[in-house]
C-alpha positions in Angstrom: 78.6 -22.8 77.6 79.3 -20.2 74.2 80.3 -16.5 75.3 80.2 -13.8 72.4 80.2 -10.2 72.9 77.6 -7.8 71.6 79.2 -4.7 70.6 76.6 -1.3 69.5 78.2 1.6 67.8 76.5 5.2 67.3 78.1 8.3 66.8 78.5 8.9 70.9 78.8 5.8 72.3 79.6 1.9 72.0 77.8 -0.3 74.0 79.5 -3.9 74.9 78.4 -6.8 76.5 79.7 -10.5 77.3 77.0 -13.3 77.3 76.9 -16.8 78.1 74.7 -18.8 76.3 73.5 -22.7 77.9 71.5 -23.9 75.7 68.6 -21.9 75.5 69.2 -19.5 78.2 71.7 -16.3 78.0 72.7 -14.4 80.6 74.8 -10.8 80.3 78.4 -11.6 82.4 79.2 -7.7 82.1 78.4 -4.7 80.3 79.9 -0.9 79.9 79.4 2.1 77.9 82.7 3.7 76.3 81.9 7.3 75.4 83.0 7.5 71.2 85.4 11.0 70.8 83.4 13.3 68.2 83.7 13.1 64.8 85.1 9.1 64.7 81.8 7.8 63.9 79.3 9.5 61.4 75.9 8.4 60.1 77.0 4.2 60.1 80.8 4.8 58.9 83.7 4.7 61.3 86.0 7.7 60.5 88.7 6.7 63.5 89.3 2.7 63.0 92.9 3.2 64.7 91.6 5.6 67.5 88.4 3.3 68.2 90.3 0.2 68.0 92.9 1.2 70.9 90.1 2.4 72.9 87.9 -1.0 72.9 91.2 -3.4 73.4 92.2 -1.0 76.3 88.6 -1.4 78.0 88.5 -5.0 76.9 91.7 -6.1 78.5 90.8 -3.9 82.2 88.0 -5.8 82.6 89.7 -9.6 81.8 87.4 -10.0 78.6 89.0 -12.3 76.0 86.1 -13.3 74.0 86.5 -14.5 70.5 82.8 -14.5 69.0 81.6 -10.9 68.2 78.5 -9.7 66.9 79.0 -6.2 65.7 76.2 -3.6 64.6 76.8 0.4 63.8 74.0 2.4 63.8 72.8 5.0 61.3 70.2 6.9 59.7 
């Protein structure tokens, strides 16, 4: 069984899902959203990487997520 994180970032929120794959089947183990401080992300560019990294690390630690494989997407116009 392989686990990975799916992280989708937009201007107002960060969506995170821990997904577990087993053969052809996938299931979401846990998911959550984090509100992004205004001005941190603008049109697909992350302006405040240090602050966002700290917020994300804190949330992952609180939820006990230690998955190393990550798919990261930043939305833009």
